[in-house]
N, CA, C, O and CB atoms as a CASP TS submission, in Angstrom:
PFRMAT TS
TARGET T0000
AUTHOR 0000-0000-0000
METHOD Language model
MODEL 1
PARENT N/A
ATOM      1  N   MET     1      76.298 130.356 187.126  1.00  0.00           N
ATOM      2  CA  MET     1      76.324 131.911 186.729  1.00  0.00           C
ATOM      3  C   MET     1      75.569 132.532 187.988  1.00  0.00           C
ATOM      4  O   MET     1      74.659 131.903 188.527  1.00  0.00           O
ATOM      5  CB  MET     1      75.463 132.304 185.129  1.00  0.00           C
ATOM      6  N   THR     2      75.951 133.711 188.412  1.00  0.00           N
ATOM      7  CA  THR     2      75.292 134.437 189.538  1.00  0.00           C
ATOM      8  C   THR     2      74.467 135.271 189.046  1.00  0.00           C
ATOM      9  O   THR     2      73.557 135.613 189.800  1.00  0.00           O
ATOM     10  CB  THR     2      76.118 135.129 190.416  1.00  0.00           C
ATOM     11  N   GLY     3      74.500 135.867 187.655  1.00  0.00           N
ATOM     12  CA  GLY     3      73.723 136.861 187.214  1.00  0.00           C
ATOM     13  C   GLY     3      74.285 138.247 187.598  1.00  0.00           C
ATOM     14  O   GLY     3      73.563 139.241 187.521  1.00  0.00           O
ATOM     15  N   ASN     4      75.517 138.319 187.995  1.00  0.00           N
ATOM     16  CA  ASN     4      76.063 139.709 188.136  1.00  0.00           C
ATOM     17  C   ASN     4      76.038 140.505 187.038  1.00  0.00           C
ATOM     18  O   ASN     4      76.227 139.884 185.992  1.00  0.00           O
ATOM     19  CB  ASN     4      77.343 139.722 188.538  1.00  0.00           C
ATOM     20  N   THR     5      75.836 141.889 186.909  1.00  0.00           N
ATOM     21  CA  THR     5      75.741 142.642 186.055  1.00  0.00           C
ATOM     22  C   THR     5      77.090 143.544 186.029  1.00  0.00           C
ATOM     23  O   THR     5      77.579 143.943 187.086  1.00  0.00           O
ATOM     24  CB  THR     5      74.520 143.256 186.225  1.00  0.00           C
ATOM     25  N   HIS     6      77.607 143.813 184.901  1.00  0.00           N
ATOM     26  CA  HIS     6      78.834 144.842 184.902  1.00  0.00           C
ATOM     27  C   HIS     6      78.491 146.067 184.934  1.00  0.00           C
ATOM     28  O   HIS     6      77.652 146.422 184.107  1.00  0.00           O
ATOM     29  CB  HIS     6      79.698 144.788 183.804  1.00  0.00           C
ATOM     30  N   ILE     7      79.012 147.027 185.852  1.00  0.00           N
ATOM     31  CA  ILE     7      78.779 148.295 185.734  1.00  0.00           C
ATOM     32  C   ILE     7      80.057 149.105 185.331  1.00  0.00           C
ATOM     33  O   ILE     7      81.019 149.183 186.095  1.00  0.00           O
ATOM     34  CB  ILE     7      78.198 148.721 186.939  1.00  0.00           C
ATOM     35  N   PRO     8      80.023 149.840 183.818  1.00  0.00           N
ATOM     36  CA  PRO     8      81.158 150.476 183.538  1.00  0.00           C
ATOM     37  C   PRO     8      81.396 151.944 184.246  1.00  0.00           C
ATOM     38  O   PRO     8      80.581 152.853 184.400  1.00  0.00           O
ATOM     39  CB  PRO     8      81.172 150.551 182.114  1.00  0.00           C
ATOM     40  N   PHE     9      82.663 151.881 184.593  1.00  0.00           N
ATOM     41  CA  PHE     9      83.153 153.154 185.249  1.00  0.00           C
ATOM     42  C   PHE     9      84.097 154.044 184.458  1.00  0.00           C
ATOM     43  O   PHE     9      85.052 153.604 183.818  1.00  0.00           O
ATOM     44  CB  PHE     9      83.848 152.809 186.495  1.00  0.00           C
ATOM     45  N   ARG    10      83.747 155.392 184.550  1.00  0.00           N
ATOM     46  CA  ARG    10      84.598 156.426 183.822  1.00  0.00           C
ATOM     47  C   ARG    10      85.128 157.530 184.770  1.00  0.00           C
ATOM     48  O   ARG    10      84.722 157.725 185.916  1.00  0.00           O
ATOM     49  CB  ARG    10      83.756 157.112 182.666  1.00  0.00           C
ATOM     50  N   MET    11      85.939 158.113 184.227  1.00  0.00           N
ATOM     51  CA  MET    11      86.634 159.084 185.068  1.00  0.00           C
ATOM     52  C   MET    11      86.319 160.623 184.594  1.00  0.00           C
ATOM     53  O   MET    11      86.246 160.948 183.408  1.00  0.00           O
ATOM     54  CB  MET    11      88.220 158.767 185.000  1.00  0.00           C
ATOM     55  N   CYS    12      86.160 161.434 185.589  1.00  0.00           N
ATOM     56  CA  CYS    12      85.780 162.822 185.376  1.00  0.00           C
ATOM     57  C   CYS    12      87.146 163.473 184.671  1.00  0.00           C
ATOM     58  O   CYS    12      88.250 163.191 185.138  1.00  0.00           O
ATOM     59  CB  CYS    12      85.313 163.584 186.884  1.00  0.00           C
ATOM     60  N   VAL    13      87.018 164.304 183.594  1.00  0.00           N
ATOM     61  CA  VAL    13      87.982 164.857 183.000  1.00  0.00           C
ATOM     62  C   VAL    13      88.569 165.916 183.828  1.00  0.00           C
ATOM     63  O   VAL    13      89.745 166.190 183.585  1.00  0.00           O
ATOM     64  CB  VAL    13      87.578 165.267 181.808  1.00  0.00           C
ATOM     65  N   ILE    14      87.900 166.642 184.874  1.00  0.00           N
ATOM     66  CA  ILE    14      88.427 167.599 185.702  1.00  0.00           C
ATOM     67  C   ILE    14      89.158 167.157 186.958  1.00  0.00           C
ATOM     68  O   ILE    14      90.333 167.466 187.158  1.00  0.00           O
ATOM     69  CB  ILE    14      87.416 168.414 186.038  1.00  0.00           C
ATOM     70  N   CYS    15      88.407 166.397 187.831  1.00  0.00           N
ATOM     71  CA  CYS    15      88.844 166.057 188.976  1.00  0.00           C
ATOM     72  C   CYS    15      89.455 164.595 189.018  1.00  0.00           C
ATOM     73  O   CYS    15      89.992 164.226 190.062  1.00  0.00           O
ATOM     74  CB  CYS    15      87.796 166.257 189.856  1.00  0.00           C
ATOM     75  N   ARG    16      89.407 163.938 188.168  1.00  0.00           N
ATOM     76  CA  ARG    16      89.940 162.506 187.845  1.00  0.00           C
ATOM     77  C   ARG    16      89.257 161.736 188.885  1.00  0.00           C
ATOM     78  O   ARG    16      89.950 160.805 189.294  1.00  0.00           O
ATOM     79  CB  ARG    16      91.623 162.304 187.909  1.00  0.00           C
ATOM     80  N   GLN    17      88.150 161.837 189.416  1.00  0.00           N
ATOM     81  CA  GLN    17      87.489 160.765 190.240  1.00  0.00           C
ATOM     82  C   GLN    17      86.735 159.871 189.540  1.00  0.00           C
ATOM     83  O   GLN    17      86.118 160.344 188.586  1.00  0.00           O
ATOM     84  CB  GLN    17      86.655 161.270 191.212  1.00  0.00           C
ATOM     85  N   ARG    18      86.600 158.504 189.796  1.00  0.00           N
ATOM     86  CA  ARG    18      85.948 157.651 189.064  1.00  0.00           C
ATOM     87  C   ARG    18      84.407 157.331 189.644  1.00  0.00           C
ATOM     88  O   ARG    18      84.219 157.253 190.858  1.00  0.00           O
ATOM     89  CB  ARG    18      86.835 156.462 188.979  1.00  0.00           C
ATOM     90  N   ALA    19      83.350 157.158 188.702  1.00  0.00           N
ATOM     91  CA  ALA    19      82.199 156.878 188.944  1.00  0.00           C
ATOM     92  C   ALA    19      81.447 155.974 187.885  1.00  0.00           C
ATOM     93  O   ALA    19      81.955 155.747 186.787  1.00  0.00           O
ATOM     94  CB  ALA    19      81.653 158.023 189.171  1.00  0.00           C
ATOM     95  N   PRO    20      80.384 155.538 188.207  1.00  0.00           N
ATOM     96  CA  PRO    20      79.591 154.827 187.177  1.00  0.00           C
ATOM     97  C   PRO    20      79.239 155.668 186.090  1.00  0.00           C
ATOM     98  O   PRO    20      78.944 156.858 186.197  1.00  0.00           O
ATOM     99  CB  PRO    20      78.375 154.259 187.715  1.00  0.00           C
ATOM    100  N   LYS    21      79.287 154.896 184.857  1.00  0.00           N
ATOM    101  CA  LYS    21      79.285 155.725 183.578  1.00  0.00           C
ATOM    102  C   LYS    21      77.853 156.527 183.614  1.00  0.00           C
ATOM    103  O   LYS    21      77.844 157.664 183.142  1.00  0.00           O
ATOM    104  CB  LYS    21      79.443 154.696 182.142  1.00  0.00           C
ATOM    105  N   HIS    22      76.832 156.064 184.070  1.00  0.00           N
ATOM    106  CA  HIS    22      75.450 156.662 183.869  1.00  0.00           C
ATOM    107  C   HIS    22      75.483 157.784 184.888  1.00  0.00           C
ATOM    108  O   HIS    22      74.520 158.528 184.699  1.00  0.00           O
ATOM    109  CB  HIS    22      74.160 155.579 184.120  1.00  0.00           C
ATOM    110  N   ALA    23      76.337 158.221 186.022  1.00  0.00           N
ATOM    111  CA  ALA    23      76.309 159.123 186.828  1.00  0.00           C
ATOM    112  C   ALA    23      77.154 160.344 186.258  1.00  0.00           C
ATOM    113  O   ALA    23      77.165 161.430 186.836  1.00  0.00           O
ATOM    114  CB  ALA    23      76.708 158.588 188.058  1.00  0.00           C
ATOM    115  N   LEU    24      77.819 160.111 185.158  1.00  0.00           N
ATOM    116  CA  LEU    24      78.368 161.155 184.510  1.00  0.00           C
ATOM    117  C   LEU    24      77.787 161.696 183.272  1.00  0.00           C
ATOM    118  O   LEU    24      76.994 161.002 182.636  1.00  0.00           O
ATOM    119  CB  LEU    24      79.544 160.840 184.284  1.00  0.00           C
ATOM    120  N   THR    25      78.139 162.974 182.840  1.00  0.00           N
ATOM    121  CA  THR    25      77.721 163.529 181.578  1.00  0.00           C
ATOM    122  C   THR    25      78.792 163.279 180.468  1.00  0.00           C
ATOM    123  O   THR    25      79.935 163.664 180.710  1.00  0.00           O
ATOM    124  CB  THR    25      77.446 165.037 181.747  1.00  0.00           C
ATOM    125  N   ARG    26      78.556 162.729 179.386  1.00  0.00           N
ATOM    126  CA  ARG    26      79.534 162.841 178.409  1.00  0.00           C
ATOM    127  C   ARG    26      79.542 163.820 177.386  1.00  0.00           C
ATOM    128  O   ARG    26      78.451 164.253 177.017  1.00  0.00           O
ATOM    129  CB  ARG    26      79.596 161.797 177.849  1.00  0.00           C
ATOM    130  N   PHE    27      80.597 164.253 176.855  1.00  0.00           N
ATOM    131  CA  PHE    27      80.630 165.373 175.904  1.00  0.00           C
ATOM    132  C   PHE    27      81.331 164.887 174.880  1.00  0.00           C
ATOM    133  O   PHE    27      82.243 164.096 175.119  1.00  0.00           O
ATOM    134  CB  PHE    27      81.209 166.640 176.385  1.00  0.00           C
ATOM    135  N   THR    28      81.038 165.264 173.577  1.00  0.00           N
ATOM    136  CA  THR    28      81.779 165.106 172.350  1.00  0.00           C
ATOM    137  C   THR    28      81.922 166.201 171.570  1.00  0.00           C
ATOM    138  O   THR    28      81.188 167.178 171.723  1.00  0.00           O
ATOM    139  CB  THR    28      81.267 164.189 171.588  1.00  0.00           C
ATOM    140  N   ALA    29      83.021 166.149 170.518  1.00  0.00           N
ATOM    141  CA  ALA    29      83.044 167.131 169.491  1.00  0.00           C
ATOM    142  C   ALA    29      82.113 166.824 168.338  1.00  0.00           C
ATOM    143  O   ALA    29      82.297 165.845 167.614  1.00  0.00           O
ATOM    144  CB  ALA    29      84.404 167.281 169.002  1.00  0.00           C
ATOM    145  N   THR    30      81.177 167.616 168.187  1.00  0.00           N
ATOM    146  CA  THR    30      80.062 167.394 167.152  1.00  0.00           C
ATOM    147  C   THR    30      80.155 168.047 166.028  1.00  0.00           C
ATOM    148  O   THR    30      79.725 167.447 165.043  1.00  0.00           O
ATOM    149  CB  THR    30      78.838 167.702 167.584  1.00  0.00           C
ATOM    150  N   ALA    31      80.698 169.369 165.828  1.00  0.00           N
ATOM    151  CA  ALA    31      80.586 170.170 164.614  1.00  0.00           C
ATOM    152  C   ALA    31      81.875 171.053 164.468  1.00  0.00           C
ATOM    153  O   ALA    31      82.471 171.131 165.542  1.00  0.00           O
ATOM    154  CB  ALA    31      79.270 171.068 164.663  1.00  0.00           C
ATOM    155  N   PHE    32      82.369 171.619 163.624  1.00  0.00           N
ATOM    156  CA  PHE    32      83.407 172.633 163.387  1.00  0.00           C
ATOM    157  C   PHE    32      82.674 173.808 162.648  1.00  0.00           C
ATOM    158  O   PHE    32      82.141 173.711 161.543  1.00  0.00           O
ATOM    159  CB  PHE    32      84.668 172.025 162.507  1.00  0.00           C
ATOM    160  N   GLN    33      82.728 174.868 163.384  1.00  0.00           N
ATOM    161  CA  GLN    33      82.154 176.042 162.935  1.00  0.00           C
ATOM    162  C   GLN    33      83.226 177.227 163.152  1.00  0.00           C
ATOM    163  O   GLN    33      83.702 177.542 164.243  1.00  0.00           O
ATOM    164  CB  GLN    33      80.789 176.276 163.693  1.00  0.00           C
ATOM    165  N   SER    34      83.465 177.720 162.128  1.00  0.00           N
ATOM    166  CA  SER    34      84.585 179.169 161.783  1.00  0.00           C
ATOM    167  C   SER    34      86.010 178.460 162.463  1.00  0.00           C
ATOM    168  O   SER    34      86.787 179.086 163.183  1.00  0.00           O
ATOM    169  CB  SER    34      84.020 181.105 162.886  1.00  0.00           C
ATOM    170  N   GLY    35      86.145 177.258 162.135  1.00  0.00           N
ATOM    171  CA  GLY    35      87.543 176.414 162.561  1.00  0.00           C
ATOM    172  C   GLY    35      87.543 176.330 164.186  1.00  0.00           C
ATOM    173  O   GLY    35      88.649 176.207 164.711  1.00  0.00           O
ATOM    174  N   LYS    36      86.487 176.383 164.960  1.00  0.00           N
ATOM    175  CA  LYS    36      86.408 176.062 166.225  1.00  0.00           C
ATOM    176  C   LYS    36      85.682 174.817 166.502  1.00  0.00           C
ATOM    177  O   LYS    36      84.647 174.593 165.876  1.00  0.00           O
ATOM    178  CB  LYS    36      85.888 177.076 166.872  1.00  0.00           C
ATOM    179  N   MET    37      86.094 174.028 167.328  1.00  0.00           N
ATOM    180  CA  MET    37      85.294 172.750 167.620  1.00  0.00           C
ATOM    181  C   MET    37      84.066 173.036 168.597  1.00  0.00           C
ATOM    182  O   MET    37      84.162 173.775 169.577  1.00  0.00           O
ATOM    183  CB  MET    37      86.278 171.623 168.305  1.00  0.00           C
ATOM    184  N   GLU    38      82.936 172.386 168.233  1.00  0.00           N
ATOM    185  CA  GLU    38      81.753 172.537 169.162  1.00  0.00           C
ATOM    186  C   GLU    38      81.620 171.320 170.144  1.00  0.00           C
ATOM    187  O   GLU    38      81.588 170.147 169.771  1.00  0.00           O
ATOM    188  CB  GLU    38      80.408 172.678 168.309  1.00  0.00           C
ATOM    189  N   ILE    39      81.554 171.706 171.326  1.00  0.00           N
ATOM    190  CA  ILE    39      81.549 170.440 172.184  1.00  0.00           C
ATOM    191  C   ILE    39      80.252 170.515 172.812  1.00  0.00           C
ATOM    192  O   ILE    39      79.934 171.548 173.402  1.00  0.00           O
ATOM    193  CB  ILE    39      82.749 170.326 173.290  1.00  0.00           C
ATOM    194  N   GLU    40      79.345 169.371 172.737  1.00  0.00           N
ATOM    195  CA  GLU    40      78.081 169.527 173.221  1.00  0.00           C
ATOM    196  C   GLU    40      77.842 168.064 174.034  1.00  0.00           C
ATOM    197  O   GLU    40      78.513 167.061 173.788  1.00  0.00           O
ATOM    198  CB  GLU    40      77.007 169.875 171.957  1.00  0.00           C
ATOM    199  N   PRO    41      76.820 168.116 174.996  1.00  0.00           N
ATOM    200  CA  PRO    41      76.602 167.042 175.845  1.00  0.00           C
ATOM    201  C   PRO    41      76.018 165.747 174.904  1.00  0.00           C
ATOM    202  O   PRO    41      75.178 166.043 174.053  1.00  0.00           O
ATOM    203  CB  PRO    41      75.564 167.540 177.036  1.00  0.00           C
ATOM    204  N   ASP    42      76.364 164.558 175.006  1.00  0.00           N
ATOM    205  CA  ASP    42      75.918 163.339 174.446  1.00  0.00           C
ATOM    206  C   ASP    42      75.186 162.719 175.399  1.00  0.00           C
ATOM    207  O   ASP    42      75.593 161.895 176.218  1.00  0.00           O
ATOM    208  CB  ASP    42      76.939 162.495 173.973  1.00  0.00           C
ATOM    209  N   ARG    43      73.862 163.234 175.235  1.00  0.00           N
ATOM    210  CA  ARG    43      72.712 162.592 176.264  1.00  0.00           C
ATOM    211  C   ARG    43      72.760 160.959 176.244  1.00  0.00           C
ATOM    212  O   ARG    43      72.824 160.286 177.272  1.00  0.00           O
ATOM    213  CB  ARG    43      71.045 163.096 175.748  1.00  0.00           C
ATOM    214  N   LYS    44      72.727 160.516 175.157  1.00  0.00           N
ATOM    215  CA  LYS    44      72.488 159.075 174.986  1.00  0.00           C
ATOM    216  C   LYS    44      73.653 158.181 175.269  1.00  0.00           C
ATOM    217  O   LYS    44      73.571 156.970 175.477  1.00  0.00           O
ATOM    218  CB  LYS    44      72.048 158.816 173.632  1.00  0.00           C
ATOM    219  N   GLN    45      74.935 159.021 175.256  1.00  0.00           N
ATOM    220  CA  GLN    45      76.393 158.360 175.380  1.00  0.00           C
ATOM    221  C   GLN    45      76.550 157.462 174.532  1.00  0.00           C
ATOM    222  O   GLN    45      76.974 156.352 174.854  1.00  0.00           O
ATOM    223  CB  GLN    45      76.744 157.739 176.612  1.00  0.00           C
ATOM    224  N   GLN    46      76.196 157.824 173.145  1.00  0.00           N
ATOM    225  CA  GLN    46      76.320 156.810 172.188  1.00  0.00           C
ATOM    226  C   GLN    46      76.864 157.430 170.831  1.00  0.00           C
ATOM    227  O   GLN    46      76.895 156.714 169.830  1.00  0.00           O
ATOM    228  CB  GLN    46      74.949 156.104 172.012  1.00  0.00           C
ATOM    229  N   ALA    47      77.245 158.598 170.787  1.00  0.00           N
ATOM    230  CA  ALA    47      77.640 159.385 169.552  1.00  0.00           C
ATOM    231  C   ALA    47      79.276 158.870 169.270  1.00  0.00           C
ATOM    232  O   ALA    47      80.138 158.600 170.106  1.00  0.00           O
ATOM    233  CB  ALA    47      77.479 161.223 169.870  1.00  0.00           C
ATOM    234  N   GLN    48      79.340 158.846 167.989  1.00  0.00           N
ATOM    235  CA  GLN    48      80.892 158.346 167.628  1.00  0.00           C
ATOM    236  C   GLN    48      81.913 159.380 167.870  1.00  0.00           C
ATOM    237  O   GLN    48      81.691 160.584 167.997  1.00  0.00           O
ATOM    238  CB  GLN    48      81.075 157.935 166.060  1.00  0.00           C
ATOM    239  N   GLY    49      83.020 158.807 167.919  1.00  0.00           N
ATOM    240  CA  GLY    49      84.193 159.571 168.323  1.00  0.00           C
ATOM    241  C   GLY    49      84.644 159.481 169.910  1.00  0.00           C
ATOM    242  O   GLY    49      83.990 158.761 170.665  1.00  0.00           O
ATOM    243  N   ARG    50      85.551 160.081 170.301  1.00  0.00           N
ATOM    244  CA  ARG    50      86.021 160.145 171.621  1.00  0.00           C
ATOM    245  C   ARG    50      85.061 161.218 172.265  1.00  0.00           C
ATOM    246  O   ARG    50      84.553 162.218 171.759  1.00  0.00           O
ATOM    247  CB  ARG    50      87.607 160.517 171.694  1.00  0.00           C
ATOM    248  N   GLY    51      84.966 160.681 173.579  1.00  0.00           N
ATOM    249  CA  GLY    51      84.190 161.734 174.367  1.00  0.00           C
ATOM    250  C   GLY    51      84.818 161.721 175.818  1.00  0.00           C
ATOM    251  O   GLY    51      85.510 160.819 176.290  1.00  0.00           O
ATOM    252  N   VAL    52      84.447 162.876 176.420  1.00  0.00           N
ATOM    253  CA  VAL    52      85.175 163.018 177.926  1.00  0.00           C
ATOM    254  C   VAL    52      83.730 163.047 178.854  1.00  0.00           C
ATOM    255  O   VAL    52      82.611 163.410 178.490  1.00  0.00           O
ATOM    256  CB  VAL    52      86.319 164.746 178.149  1.00  0.00           C
ATOM    257  N   TYR    53      84.134 162.578 180.064  1.00  0.00           N
ATOM    258  CA  TYR    53      83.086 162.637 180.858  1.00  0.00           C
ATOM    259  C   TYR    53      83.336 163.526 182.119  1.00  0.00           C
ATOM    260  O   TYR    53      84.462 163.693 182.589  1.00  0.00           O
ATOM    261  CB  TYR    53      82.722 161.304 181.179  1.00  0.00           C
ATOM    262  N   LEU    54      82.296 164.034 182.585  1.00  0.00           N
ATOM    263  CA  LEU    54      82.233 165.105 183.485  1.00  0.00           C
ATOM    264  C   LEU    54      81.387 164.862 184.748  1.00  0.00           C
ATOM    265  O   LEU    54      80.259 164.454 184.468  1.00  0.00           O
ATOM    266  CB  LEU    54      81.738 166.242 182.775  1.00  0.00           C
ATOM    267  N   CYS    55      81.610 164.992 185.961  1.00  0.00           N
ATOM    268  CA  CYS    55      80.874 164.806 187.108  1.00  0.00           C
ATOM    269  C   CYS    55      79.904 166.102 187.374  1.00  0.00           C
ATOM    270  O   CYS    55      79.972 167.093 186.646  1.00  0.00           O
ATOM    271  CB  CYS    55      81.875 164.533 188.277  1.00  0.00           C
ATOM    272  N   ASP    56      79.196 166.032 188.234  1.00  0.00           N
ATOM    273  CA  ASP    56      78.062 166.829 188.541  1.00  0.00           C
ATOM    274  C   ASP    56      78.628 168.096 189.392  1.00  0.00           C
ATOM    275  O   ASP    56      78.067 169.191 189.439  1.00  0.00           O
ATOM    276  CB  ASP    56      76.944 165.934 189.356  1.00  0.00           C
ATOM    277  N   ALA    57      79.851 167.751 190.060  1.00  0.00           N
ATOM    278  CA  ALA    57      80.371 168.730 191.262  1.00  0.00           C
ATOM    279  C   ALA    57      80.288 170.228 190.470  1.00  0.00           C
ATOM    280  O   ALA    57      80.584 170.385 189.286  1.00  0.00           O
ATOM    281  CB  ALA    57      82.211 168.295 191.872  1.00  0.00           C
ATOM    282  N   PRO    58      79.882 171.148 191.262  1.00  0.00           N
ATOM    283  CA  PRO    58      79.882 172.549 190.386  1.00  0.00           C
ATOM    284  C   PRO    58      81.359 173.164 190.142  1.00  0.00           C
ATOM    285  O   PRO    58      81.588 173.974 189.243  1.00  0.00           O
ATOM    286  CB  PRO    58      78.968 173.766 191.226  1.00  0.00           C
ATOM    287  N   PRO    59      82.377 172.663 191.089  1.00  0.00           N
ATOM    288  CA  PRO    59      83.787 173.072 190.528  1.00  0.00           C
ATOM    289  C   PRO    59      84.043 172.636 189.275  1.00  0.00           C
ATOM    290  O   PRO    59      84.449 173.363 188.369  1.00  0.00           O
ATOM    291  CB  PRO    59      84.890 172.595 191.307  1.00  0.00           C
ATOM    292  N   CYS    60      83.757 171.124 189.158  1.00  0.00           N
ATOM    293  CA  CYS    60      84.181 170.544 187.896  1.00  0.00           C
ATOM    294  C   CYS    60      83.315 171.278 186.569  1.00  0.00           C
ATOM    295  O   CYS    60      83.783 171.394 185.436  1.00  0.00           O
ATOM    296  CB  CYS    60      83.904 168.854 188.008  1.00  0.00           C
ATOM    297  N   ARG    61      82.177 171.657 186.929  1.00  0.00           N
ATOM    298  CA  ARG    61      81.465 172.207 185.735  1.00  0.00           C
ATOM    299  C   ARG    61      82.016 173.521 185.527  1.00  0.00           C
ATOM    300  O   ARG    61      82.400 173.789 184.388  1.00  0.00           O
ATOM    301  CB  ARG    61      79.915 172.279 185.891  1.00  0.00           C
ATOM    302  N   GLU    62      82.117 174.359 186.409  1.00  0.00           N
ATOM    303  CA  GLU    62      82.831 175.673 186.244  1.00  0.00           C
ATOM    304  C   GLU    62      84.244 175.604 185.375  1.00  0.00           C
ATOM    305  O   GLU    62      84.512 176.338 184.424  1.00  0.00           O
ATOM    306  CB  GLU    62      83.144 176.232 187.731  1.00  0.00           C
ATOM    307  N   ALA    63      85.025 174.630 185.879  1.00  0.00           N
ATOM    308  CA  ALA    63      86.359 174.650 185.416  1.00  0.00           C
ATOM    309  C   ALA    63      86.298 174.029 183.781  1.00  0.00           C
ATOM    310  O   ALA    63      86.998 174.405 182.840  1.00  0.00           O
ATOM    311  CB  ALA    63      87.336 173.708 186.520  1.00  0.00           C
ATOM    312  N   PHE    64      85.255 172.984 183.772  1.00  0.00           N
ATOM    313  CA  PHE    64      85.275 172.564 182.129  1.00  0.00           C
ATOM    314  C   PHE    64      84.460 173.716 181.352  1.00  0.00           C
ATOM    315  O   PHE    64      84.616 173.614 180.135  1.00  0.00           O
ATOM    316  CB  PHE    64      84.435 170.912 181.803  1.00  0.00           C
ATOM    317  N   SER    65      83.722 174.668 181.696  1.00  0.00           N
ATOM    318  CA  SER    65      83.278 175.518 180.949  1.00  0.00           C
ATOM    319  C   SER    65      84.173 176.671 180.537  1.00  0.00           C
ATOM    320  O   SER    65      84.105 177.269 179.463  1.00  0.00           O
ATOM    321  CB  SER    65      82.243 175.875 181.489  1.00  0.00           C
ATOM    322  N   ARG    66      85.013 176.902 181.519  1.00  0.00           N
ATOM    323  CA  ARG    66      86.156 177.574 181.189  1.00  0.00           C
ATOM    324  C   ARG    66      87.220 177.155 180.135  1.00  0.00           C
ATOM    325  O   ARG    66      87.708 177.952 179.334  1.00  0.00           O
ATOM    326  CB  ARG    66      86.723 177.686 182.268  1.00  0.00           C
ATOM    327  N   ARG    67      87.558 175.753 180.208  1.00  0.00           N
ATOM    328  CA  ARG    67      88.384 175.128 179.473  1.00  0.00           C
ATOM    329  C   ARG    67      88.091 174.871 177.984  1.00  0.00           C
ATOM    330  O   ARG    67      88.893 174.799 177.053  1.00  0.00           O
ATOM    331  CB  ARG    67      88.580 174.069 180.090  1.00  0.00           C
ATOM    332  N   ARG    68      86.633 174.739 177.980  1.00  0.00           N
ATOM    333  CA  ARG    68      86.241 174.160 176.681  1.00  0.00           C
ATOM    334  C   ARG    68      86.186 175.218 175.551  1.00  0.00           C
ATOM    335  O   ARG    68      86.237 174.978 174.345  1.00  0.00           O
ATOM    336  CB  ARG    68      84.867 173.476 176.814  1.00  0.00           C
ATOM    337  N   VAL    69      86.069 176.460 176.159  1.00  0.00           N
ATOM    338  CA  VAL    69      86.048 177.604 175.292  1.00  0.00           C
ATOM    339  C   VAL    69      87.364 177.820 174.434  1.00  0.00           C
ATOM    340  O   VAL    69      87.352 178.393 173.344  1.00  0.00           O
ATOM    341  CB  VAL    69      85.786 178.812 176.144  1.00  0.00           C
ATOM    342  N   LYS    70      88.655 177.234 175.119  1.00  0.00           N
ATOM    343  CA  LYS    70      89.939 177.473 174.561  1.00  0.00           C
ATOM    344  C   LYS    70      90.025 176.474 173.571  1.00  0.00           C
ATOM    345  O   LYS    70      90.875 176.681 172.704  1.00  0.00           O
ATOM    346  CB  LYS    70      91.085 177.436 175.540  1.00  0.00           C
ATOM    347  N   ARG    71      89.278 175.318 173.471  1.00  0.00           N
ATOM    348  CA  ARG    71      89.843 174.155 172.578  1.00  0.00           C
ATOM    349  C   ARG    71      89.765 174.598 171.124  1.00  0.00           C
ATOM    350  O   ARG    71      88.895 175.407 170.800  1.00  0.00           O
ATOM    351  CB  ARG    71      88.989 172.736 172.764  1.00  0.00           C
ATOM    352  N   LYS    72      90.694 174.076 170.155  1.00  0.00           N
ATOM    353  CA  LYS    72      90.394 174.293 168.861  1.00  0.00           C
ATOM    354  C   LYS    72      90.429 172.979 168.056  1.00  0.00           C
ATOM    355  O   LYS    72      90.735 171.918 168.599  1.00  0.00           O
ATOM    356  CB  LYS    72      91.297 175.293 168.336  1.00  0.00           C
ATOM    357  N   ALA    73      90.077 173.081 166.615  1.00  0.00           N
ATOM    358  CA  ALA    73      90.002 171.885 165.932  1.00  0.00           C
ATOM    359  C   ALA    73      91.251 171.471 165.689  1.00  0.00           C
ATOM    360  O   ALA    73      92.105 172.355 165.622  1.00  0.00           O
ATOM    361  CB  ALA    73      89.279 171.937 164.786  1.00  0.00           C
ATOM    362  N   LYS    74      91.620 170.234 165.523  1.00  0.00           N
ATOM    363  CA  LYS    74      92.922 169.708 165.273  1.00  0.00           C
ATOM    364  C   LYS    74      93.513 170.306 164.187  1.00  0.00           C
ATOM    365  O   LYS    74      92.885 170.350 163.129  1.00  0.00           O
ATOM    366  CB  LYS    74      92.922 168.346 165.084  1.00  0.00           C
ATOM    367  N   GLY    75      94.738 170.826 164.280  1.00  0.00           N
ATOM    368  CA  GLY    75      95.525 171.399 163.313  1.00  0.00           C
ATOM    369  C   GLY    75      95.429 172.865 163.371  1.00  0.00           C
ATOM    370  O   GLY    75      96.193 173.553 162.693  1.00  0.00           O
ATOM    371  N   GLN    76      94.406 173.464 164.252  1.00  0.00           N
ATOM    372  CA  GLN    76      94.276 174.815 164.155  1.00  0.00           C
ATOM    373  C   GLN    76      95.292 175.572 165.167  1.00  0.00           C
ATOM    374  O   GLN    76      95.610 175.052 166.236  1.00  0.00           O
ATOM    375  CB  GLN    76      92.813 175.154 164.412  1.00  0.00           C
ATOM    376  N   GLU    77      95.743 176.740 164.784  1.00  0.00           N
ATOM    377  CA  GLU    77      96.590 177.286 165.861  1.00  0.00           C
ATOM    378  C   GLU    77      95.993 178.004 166.832  1.00  0.00           C
ATOM    379  O   GLU    77      94.894 178.526 166.644  1.00  0.00           O
ATOM    380  CB  GLU    77      97.536 178.062 165.404  1.00  0.00           C
ATOM    381  N   ASN    78      96.705 178.114 168.058  1.00  0.00           N
ATOM    382  CA  ASN    78      96.056 178.658 169.205  1.00  0.00           C
ATOM    383  C   ASN    78      96.268 180.182 169.297  1.00  0.00           C
ATOM    384  O   ASN    78      97.373 180.725 169.256  1.00  0.00           O
ATOM    385  CB  ASN    78      96.561 177.966 170.449  1.00  0.00           C
ATOM    386  N   GLU    79      95.086 180.808 169.427  1.00  0.00           N
ATOM    387  CA  GLU    79      95.191 182.244 169.573  1.00  0.00           C
ATOM    388  C   GLU    79      95.620 182.783 170.729  1.00  0.00           C
ATOM    389  O   GLU    79      95.136 182.313 171.759  1.00  0.00           O
ATOM    390  CB  GLU    79      94.097 182.804 169.356  1.00  0.00           C
ATOM    391  N   ARG    80      96.662 183.932 170.841  1.00  0.00           N
ATOM    392  CA  ARG    80      97.116 184.383 172.152  1.00  0.00           C
ATOM    393  C   ARG    80      96.941 185.757 171.968  1.00  0.00           C
ATOM    394  O   ARG    80      97.219 186.541 172.876  1.00  0.00           O
ATOM    395  CB  ARG    80      98.565 183.980 172.586  1.00  0.00           C
TER
END
């Protein structure tokens, strides 16, 4: 055995670039208030449920902040 350690890779939800998991920020849906999903950073990267990963590139951060406002809880109708 050579002692190599496995490094998990994840993909940025915006730019689709792969990076080591520890280099990305994980976001998860944590609470539902007034029918809308609250998406917050998962600093420990251990929260239950599905998460999305985001890189630190400013264009990705900006696009993510615009998109996450529009997300709804499952089963909720989209407002137009």
